[in-house]
C-alpha positions as CSV (number, residue, x, y, z in Angstrom):
1,M,85.3,124.2,107.4
2,R,83.0,121.3,107.1
3,I,84.3,118.2,106.4
4,L,82.9,114.7,106.0
5,V,85.2,111.8,107.1
6,T,83.8,108.1,105.9
7,G,84.8,105.0,107.8
8,G,85.2,107.8,110.6
9,A,85.0,105.3,113.6
10,G,87.7,103.2,112.2
11,F,91.4,103.5,112.8
12,V,92.5,105.9,110.3
13,G,89.3,107.6,109.5
14,G,89.1,108.3,114.1
15,H,92.1,109.9,113.7
16,L,91.4,112.1,111.0
17,A,88.2,112.9,112.3
18,E,89.8,113.6,115.6
19,A,92.6,115.9,114.6
20,F,90.3,117.8,112.1
21,V,87.7,119.0,115.1
22,A,90.7,119.7,117.3
23,D,91.7,122.1,114.4
24,G,88.5,123.8,114.8
25,H,86.6,122.1,111.7
26,D,83.4,120.6,111.9
27,V,83.6,117.0,111.1
28,T,80.5,114.7,110.1
29,A,81.4,110.9,110.6
30,L,79.9,108.0,108.7
31,D,80.4,104.4,109.2
32,N,78.8,101.4,109.0
33,L,79.8,99.8,112.6
34,D,80.7,96.3,111.0
35,P,82.1,94.3,113.5
36,Y,84.9,93.2,111.4
37,Y,86.9,93.8,114.4
38,D,85.4,94.4,118.3
39,L,83.4,97.6,117.9
40,G,85.0,98.7,121.0
41,I,87.8,100.4,119.4
42,K,85.4,102.2,117.0
43,E,83.6,103.7,120.2
44,R,87.0,105.0,121.6
45,N,87.6,106.7,117.9
46,R,84.5,107.8,118.1
47,E,84.9,109.0,122.2
48,A,88.8,111.0,121.2
49,A,86.6,112.8,118.7
50,L,83.8,113.9,121.0
51,A,86.4,114.9,123.8
52,A,88.1,116.9,120.7
53,A,84.7,118.9,120.4
54,E,84.2,119.2,123.9
55,A,87.9,121.0,124.5
56,G,88.0,123.2,121.2
57,E,85.9,125.0,118.6
58,G,84.7,122.5,116.5
59,Q,82.1,120.0,116.2
60,Y,81.6,116.4,115.8
61,R,78.5,114.5,114.7
62,F,78.4,111.2,114.0
63,V,76.2,109.2,111.5
64,E,75.8,105.6,111.6
65,G,74.9,104.5,107.8
66,S,76.9,102.6,104.5
67,V,78.6,104.5,101.6
68,T,76.5,102.8,99.2
69,D,73.7,104.2,101.1
70,A,73.1,106.9,97.9
71,D,70.3,108.9,99.7
72,L,72.1,109.3,102.8
73,L,74.9,110.3,101.1
74,D,72.7,113.2,99.4
75,R,72.2,115.1,102.1
76,L,75.5,114.2,104.0
77,L,76.9,116.0,101.2
78,A,74.8,119.0,101.0
79,D,77.0,121.1,103.0
80,V,80.3,119.8,103.0
81,D,83.5,121.3,101.7
82,V,86.1,118.8,101.9
83,V,85.4,114.5,102.0
84,Y,87.7,112.5,103.3
85,H,87.0,109.2,102.0
86,Q,88.1,106.0,104.6
87,A,86.1,103.6,105.0
88,A,86.6,100.5,103.3
89,Q,86.3,96.3,104.0
90,A,90.0,96.5,105.2
91,G,92.1,92.7,105.4
92,V,93.6,91.1,102.6
93,R,92.9,87.8,104.0
94,T,89.2,88.4,104.2
95,S,89.1,89.8,100.8
96,V,90.8,86.3,99.8
97,E,88.0,84.3,101.3
98,E,84.9,86.7,100.8
99,P,86.2,88.9,97.2
100,A,82.6,90.0,96.8
101,K,82.3,92.2,99.8
102,P,85.5,94.2,99.5
103,N,84.3,94.8,96.0
104,E,80.8,96.1,97.5
105,V,82.3,98.3,99.6
106,N,85.5,99.2,98.2
107,V,84.3,99.5,94.8
108,T,80.6,100.3,94.8
109,G,80.9,102.5,97.5
110,T,83.3,104.7,96.3
111,L,81.6,104.9,92.8
112,A,78.4,106.7,95.4
113,V,80.8,108.6,97.2
114,L,82.3,110.1,93.8
115,E,78.7,110.4,92.6
116,A,77.3,112.3,95.8
117,A,80.4,114.9,95.9
118,R,80.1,115.6,92.5
119,D,76.7,116.8,92.5
120,A,77.2,118.7,96.0
121,G,79.7,120.2,93.9
122,V,82.7,119.6,96.8
123,D,86.1,121.3,96.9
124,R,88.2,117.8,97.1
125,L,87.6,114.2,97.6
126,V,90.8,113.1,99.4
127,N,90.6,108.7,98.7
128,A,92.2,106.5,101.3
129,S,94.3,103.9,98.9
130,S,97.0,101.5,99.6
131,S,100.2,100.0,99.1
132,S,98.4,97.1,97.9
133,V,97.9,97.9,94.3
134,Y,100.9,97.7,93.8
135,G,101.3,93.6,94.5
136,K,104.8,92.2,92.7
137,P,107.2,94.6,92.9
138,A,109.4,95.0,89.9
139,Y,112.1,97.0,91.7
140,L,111.5,99.2,95.4
141,P,111.0,101.2,96.1
142,Y,107.8,101.5,94.4
143,D,107.6,104.6,92.8
144,E,103.7,105.7,91.5
145,D,104.9,104.8,87.9
146,H,105.3,101.3,89.2
147,S,103.2,98.7,87.7
148,T,99.9,97.8,89.3
149,E,99.5,94.1,89.5
150,P,97.7,93.3,93.0
151,V,98.1,89.8,94.6
152,S,94.8,90.4,96.9
153,P,91.0,90.6,95.8
154,Y,91.6,94.1,98.7
155,G,94.3,95.2,96.2
156,V,92.2,94.7,93.3
157,S,89.3,96.6,94.9
158,K,91.5,99.6,96.2
159,L,92.8,99.8,92.7
160,A,89.5,100.1,91.1
161,A,88.6,102.9,93.3
162,E,91.8,104.8,92.2
163,H,90.7,104.8,88.7
164,Y,87.5,106.0,89.9
165,C,88.5,108.9,91.3
166,R,90.9,109.6,88.6
167,V,88.1,109.2,86.2
168,F,85.9,111.7,88.3
169,Y,88.4,114.5,88.4
170,E,89.4,114.2,84.4
171,V,85.5,113.9,83.3
172,Y,83.6,115.5,85.6
173,G,86.2,117.9,86.8
174,L,85.9,116.4,90.7
175,P,89.3,117.3,92.3
176,T,90.5,114.4,94.1
177,V,93.5,112.8,95.4
178,S,93.9,109.1,96.3
179,L,96.7,108.7,99.0
180,R,98.3,105.3,99.2
181,Y,99.2,104.2,102.5
182,F,101.8,102.3,103.2
183,T,101.1,99.9,106.4
184,V,99.6,102.4,108.9
185,Y,99.9,101.9,112.5
186,G,99.7,103.4,115.6
187,P,96.9,104.3,119.2
188,R,93.7,102.3,118.6
189,M,95.3,100.9,115.1
190,R,93.0,97.3,113.5
191,P,93.8,93.9,116.2
192,N,94.3,91.7,114.3
193,M,97.7,93.2,112.6
194,A,101.3,92.1,113.1
195,F,102.0,95.1,115.1
196,T,99.4,94.3,117.8
197,N,99.8,90.4,117.9
198,F,103.3,90.8,118.6
199,V,103.0,93.1,121.2
200,S,100.0,91.6,122.8
201,R,102.0,88.0,123.0
202,C,105.0,89.5,124.4
203,L,102.7,91.6,127.2
204,A,100.8,88.2,127.9
205,G,104.0,86.6,128.6
206,E,103.7,84.6,125.3
207,S,105.9,83.8,122.2
208,P,105.3,86.7,119.0
209,V,104.2,84.4,116.3
210,I,105.9,85.2,112.7
211,Y,103.8,83.8,109.5
212,G,106.6,83.0,106.9
213,D,110.3,83.4,107.5
214,G,110.3,86.3,108.6
215,S,111.9,88.0,105.8
216,Q,108.9,90.2,104.2
217,T,109.4,93.3,104.6
218,R,107.5,96.6,105.4
219,D,107.2,100.2,105.2
220,F,105.4,101.1,108.6
221,T,103.7,104.3,108.8
222,Y,103.0,105.9,112.2
223,V,99.7,107.4,111.9
224,T,100.7,111.0,112.9
225,D,102.2,111.1,109.3
226,V,99.3,110.4,107.7
227,V,97.1,112.9,109.6
228,D,99.8,115.6,108.6
229,V,99.2,115.2,104.9
230,N,95.5,114.8,105.2
231,R,95.4,118.1,106.6
232,T,98.3,119.6,104.3
233,L,95.4,118.3,101.3
234,L,92.7,120.6,103.3
235,R,93.6,123.6,101.1
236,A,96.4,122.5,98.8
237,D,95.6,121.7,95.3
238,A,98.8,120.8,93.8
239,A,98.3,117.0,94.2
240,D,94.6,117.2,92.2
241,G,94.2,114.8,90.1
242,E,97.2,112.4,91.8
243,V,98.0,109.3,93.2
244,L,100.4,109.7,96.4
245,N,102.6,107.2,98.2
246,V,102.3,107.5,102.3
247,G,104.8,106.0,103.7
248,S,108.1,106.2,106.0
249,T,110.4,105.7,103.3
250,T,112.2,103.2,105.2
251,T,111.6,99.4,105.9
252,I,112.4,97.0,108.3
253,D,111.4,92.9,107.8
254,V,108.9,90.7,110.1
255,E,111.2,89.0,111.9
256,T,113.4,91.9,113.4
257,L,110.3,93.9,114.0
258,A,109.4,90.6,116.2
259,R,112.8,91.3,117.7
260,R,112.6,94.9,118.3
261,I,108.8,94.6,120.0
262,R,110.2,91.4,122.2
263,D,113.2,93.0,123.1
264,A,111.0,95.8,124.8
265,I,108.6,94.0,126.2
266,D,110.4,90.7,127.5
267,P,113.9,89.3,125.7
268,D,113.7,86.0,127.2
269,L,110.8,85.1,124.7
270,E,111.6,82.8,122.0
271,L,110.2,83.7,118.6
272,V,107.6,81.4,116.5
273,Y,107.3,80.4,113.1
274,D,104.0,79.7,111.0
275,D,102.7,79.0,107.9
276,P,102.8,82.1,105.5
277,R,99.4,83.7,105.0
278,E,98.0,83.8,101.2
279,G,97.8,87.2,99.7
280,D,100.3,89.0,101.5
281,A,102.4,90.7,99.6
282,E,106.2,89.8,100.1
283,H,108.1,93.7,100.5
284,T,106.6,97.4,100.2
285,H,108.9,100.2,100.5
286,A,107.6,103.7,99.1
287,D,109.3,106.4,97.5
288,V,107.4,109.5,98.5
289,S,109.1,112.1,96.7
290,K,106.3,113.2,95.2
291,A,104.2,113.4,97.6
292,D,107.5,115.3,98.9
293,E,107.0,117.5,95.7
294,L,103.5,118.5,95.7
295,L,103.0,118.3,99.4
296,G,105.5,118.8,101.2
297,Y,105.9,115.1,102.8
298,E,107.9,114.1,104.8
299,P,107.5,111.2,107.4
300,K,108.6,112.3,111.2
301,V,108.2,109.6,113.2
302,T,111.0,106.5,112.9
303,I,109.9,102.7,112.7
304,D,111.8,103.0,116.4
305,E,110.1,105.9,117.9
306,G,107.3,104.7,116.6
307,I,107.6,101.0,118.7
308,D,108.1,102.4,121.8
309,R,105.4,105.1,121.5
310,F,102.9,102.1,120.3
311,V,104.1,99.7,123.0
312,D,104.0,102.7,125.7
313,W,100.4,103.1,124.8
314,Y,99.5,99.8,124.8
315,R,100.7,99.2,128.2
316,E,98.1,102.3,128.9
317,N,95.3,100.9,127.5
318,E,95.9,97.0,127.9
319,S,93.0,97.0,130.4
320,W,90.4,97.8,127.1
321,Y,92.9,97.0,124.4
322,D,94.1,94.0,125.0
323,P,91.4,91.5,125.3
324,L,90.3,92.8,121.7
325,V,93.9,91.6,120.3
326,R,93.2,88.4,122.0
327,S,89.6,87.6,120.7
328,S,90.9,88.4,117.3
């Protein structure tokens, strides 16, 4: 198949591009290389996809550009079967400081991609959404019928993008699926996240810093589980027009996460607490029964296994990855 991955040099987009190329598909990765974090990580994502292309039958092409560039999108989508729309201005805290930027990329950019996909007649568009659309929990775990009250501009922008995808399915007949990711983590992840900061500090012999009292809970989802459900959507049409939770189904509080990472690296370190970050959700927990019913989605990587995998990967790649985290 011919696949376009927007945000294709980013964390999830990079893993998708690498996996699809390794599976023998022809992938075009579009990314504007915004230096939101060190571009060295995005370069590693591109290198991984190129290596997959050299080792197999799939082809990989990288294009630098923006999802708000309608002319570019028309050219790229002219011969594409499936679009994986991963491009976004990430970061809850960044959106609190500068709400216009996520609106421009996440809303206006998504609309531009949808229009181009509709005009090109693509087979399906898979939109990367976020658990941030839920915001305030009325109950847990979140199912897709839970009310959506985002507590950050980022969450608002992702919810608006979801609605555009739904409308393009209902009005124009463009097959779309929105996947609500729950805190994805793994190799080459964005460096300014709790996971990376805890590991980085502990490996440097410094105490992990917890923002707030550590009682916040998260449903951390390992990146290979996210890749697997996206693979399924290459051909499965059972979820067209739907939104689906993609999580691990289990939760861990932030303090326990910090302790487990600390214990895996240096049990003698003390935990340190700081003021909570504005815009962060208190709790996230995914009910994935809908994704299981429609797509057979079953997350495979537990949080304990994921911690071990990520710490091992971090140790092996510390020479290039760690300085990026420490400077973020």
